[in-house]
C-alpha positions in Angstrom: 54.3 -1.5 10.8 50.9 -1.6 9.1 50.0 1.7 10.8 53.2 3.3 9.6 52.5 2.3 6.0 48.9 3.7 6.3 50.3 7.0 7.6 52.9 7.2 4.9 50.3 6.6 2.2 48.1 9.3 3.7 51.0 11.7 3.7 52.3 11.0 0.2 49.0 10.5 -1.6 47.2 13.3 0.1 46.5 16.1 -2.4 46.2 19.5 -0.8 45.0 22.7 -2.4 47.7 24.7 -4.1 50.4 21.9 -4.1 50.3 21.8 -7.9 51.1 25.5 -8.1 54.0 25.1 -5.7 55.4 22.2 -7.8 55.1 24.2 -11.0 56.8 27.2 -9.4 59.7 25.0 -8.1 60.0 23.4 -11.5 60.2 26.7 -13.2 62.8 27.9 -10.8 64.9 24.8 -11.5 64.6 25.3 -15.2 65.7 29.0 -14.8 68.6 27.9 -12.7 69.8 25.4 -15.2 69.4 27.9 -18.0 71.5 30.4 -16.0 74.2 27.8 -15.4 74.3 26.6 -19.0 74.0 30.0 -20.7 75.8 32.2 -18.3 78.0 33.9 -20.9 75.1 34.5 -23.3 73.0 35.8 -20.4 75.7 38.2 -19.2 76.0 39.6 -22.8 72.2 40.0 -23.0 72.0 41.8 -19.7 74.8 44.1 -20.7 73.1 44.9 -24.0 69.7 45.5 -22.3 71.2 47.8 -19.6 73.3 49.7 -22.2 70.2 50.3 -24.3 68.2 51.4 -21.3 70.9 53.7 -20.2 71.2 55.3 -23.7 67.4 55.7 -23.9 67.3 57.3 -20.4 70.0 59.7 -21.4 68.1 60.6 -24.6 64.9 61.2 -22.7 66.7 63.4 -20.1 68.4 65.5 -22.8 65.2 65.8 -24.8 66.5 63.9 -27.9 64.3 60.9 -27.3 61.1 62.9 -26.9 59.3 63.0 -30.3 55.7 63.7 -30.8 54.1 62.7 -34.1 50.6 63.7 -35.0 49.1 61.3 -37.5 45.4 61.7 -38.4 44.6 63.4 -35.2 46.2 60.7 -33.0 49.1 61.6 -30.8 51.9 59.0 -30.9 
């Protein structure tokens, strides 16, 4: 029994390189998952707005309406 406790202490108290990064990544994934569950309607609306805006901008660029070159004090913007 004493050997079992010693082994368990070694396993759980051993700090390996990179374990903190893994724990942070897992924590961030859990937070993101909770946010997705809690705010699914808001996120769906946000994604629709973003994709709609991107589609409109892409159409403007392809038709040439979105390409505007402005020369201001010798700088091309």
